[in-house]
N, C-alpha and C positions, 0 to 999 in steps of 0.2 A: 589180251588182257579183257576180260569182262566186264560187260557196260553194269555201270555203275546203277546201284538200284533208288530210285528218288525216294526220298524221307519225307518231302512236301509234294503238297498238290500248286497247281499251275496257278494260281494267286498267291502263296506263298513267294513263286518266285519273282511275279511282275511286282509286287510290292518290291519287294530286294532291288531289284534293276530300276522300278522307278525312284526310291529314295537313294539311291545312289547318282541318278541321272540327276537329280534334284540340285543335288548337293555337290556333286561334279561341275558345275554349268560350264568352266571352262573349259573343257574336252570337249564339248558340241554346243558351243555357243547358237549357232546356226540353223541347229536340229527341233521337231517338235516328237514331246514323246508320245501323243496319241498318232502319229503317222508308223514310229517304230513300232508300238505297242498293235496296230493294226497289222504291219507286216509280219510278225510273231505270229501273233494268233492264224495265221493264214500258213505258218510254217510250223506245225509242232514239232519236226524232227528237229528242228534248229530250236527249239526251246529246251528238248531233252538234251541237246548239247549242252545248252548254258547252264543247267542244271547240272552237270557235272564238271561245269569250270567252276562255279559257283561251290560245289558238294567238295571239289581239290584245292579250294583254298586258292583259286584264280579272281576273285574278285571281279566277274568282267562287267565293263562299264563300254558303250558305243562311242567312238572318239571319231567315226570319218561317214562321211555318205559319197559313196563313188557313183554322181551323175550318167557315167557311163554303163554302168552294167545295172545300176539301178538297187546297189546294196549298200545297206547298213554294215557298217565295220565293228564288229564288238572286239574288244582286246581284255585278255589278263592284268589286270591294273591294278594287283595288290602291289601293297609298296617293295616286297619280296618276292622270291620266287614263289610261288604255289607253293604251298608245305605239302600237299598231298602228291607231289609229282617230282619230290628230290630225290637223290639217289641213284637215279638212272641211270644206264650208259645213253649213248648217241640212238644207233637202232640194233634191229634186227641181228644184223650179222656181226658185229661187235659185240653183242651180248653173245654169242653162238662160239666165236673165240677166247672169250674168257674160258679157265679149265678154274680157275678160284676164286671163289669169294666174287660170286656173281648177283651184280643187284639185282632188285626185286622184278625191276621190268627196263625197258626202255623207251626213251621219249617219244619214236617215231610212231611207233605199233599204238603207244597210247594217246596221243595226241590223234592217228586215225581211229582207234576205235570209242574216241570221244567224237569222233564228228567236228573236228578242227584240225588247221593247219599250225606248227611249229612257225613262230612268226619268224622273217627275213630280218638281214641287216637293216634295209632299208625300214622295214617297218619299228625295228625297236628302236632304234635313230628318233624316228618320229613319236613315238612312244615315250622317251627321254624328254621330248621338248613340253611336255604335257607336266611335266613332274621328276623329281629323281625316284628310278627305281632301284634296283639292287642296288642298294648301298653297302650291304652285309653278306650278299648273295649272289650269286651268275644265276643266268639261263643261256641252255644250248639255244641255237639260232639255226634255221635252216640253210644246210650247208652247199655250199655250189656243188656239182658232180663232180668238177677236174678235183677238188680240196678231197673230199670222200673217197675217190677213185686209189687216189695214194695214201690211205688212211685217217684221216684230218677228219678234224670237224672243228666250228669256230663256237664262241660262245660269247655272253656281253656280260658288261657290269658296268658302274658308275660310280668312280671313286677319286677324288681330288680334284672335284668341279669336272669332271673329262667322262666321256663314255667311252670305253674300254672293249675293242674288239679282239679278240684273243682265237689261239690255236690250242687245240689237245687229240690226242689219241682219240679214235671214237670208242676205242672199250676205257677208257676213264671214269670214273664218278666221283662224285661228293657228294658230302650231308648238305653243304650251302648248295647247291646246282641244281635247278629244275629244268624246266622249259615253260614258255609263255607261248601263249594260242591269240588263234584270230579265228574268228568264224563269223563267217559272211555270210548276209539275210537278207 
């Protein structure tokens, strides 16, 4: 997948991120926007990843600061799985195995091209502590290698007031399943 061309400049993405940051203080009560902004201004390649997260419907927001690594973690916080990243199978191997009705892309390569990582199950469960996400959609999750070697993958959603993590064949894809990413800055 080719890198998306940005439709707006740095001030637009900063404005979007700041607005979302201010509106959703429950996601980052002890973090300061000025410190996050400083880190973003020093890492323009990360800013491009945030643009792509935004442009594909992810609504990225900072949800954590890792004191050990000194990194802020931006997750896709759209209520439903990002619209611009749905109907993908899991990875390139799965895409290559499909003989008919191939999806337009795969989650792993798309995330990689954006400079982000697919949320792990632990990260997804943490995201769900910040609100109810994927109540009508589902999101591919980073699949442990032992499951992937057997042809499977995992995905999550939120139904019946519960976080569910399921399995599926890597070649499968659905209109309501996308992927959520994390960007560490």
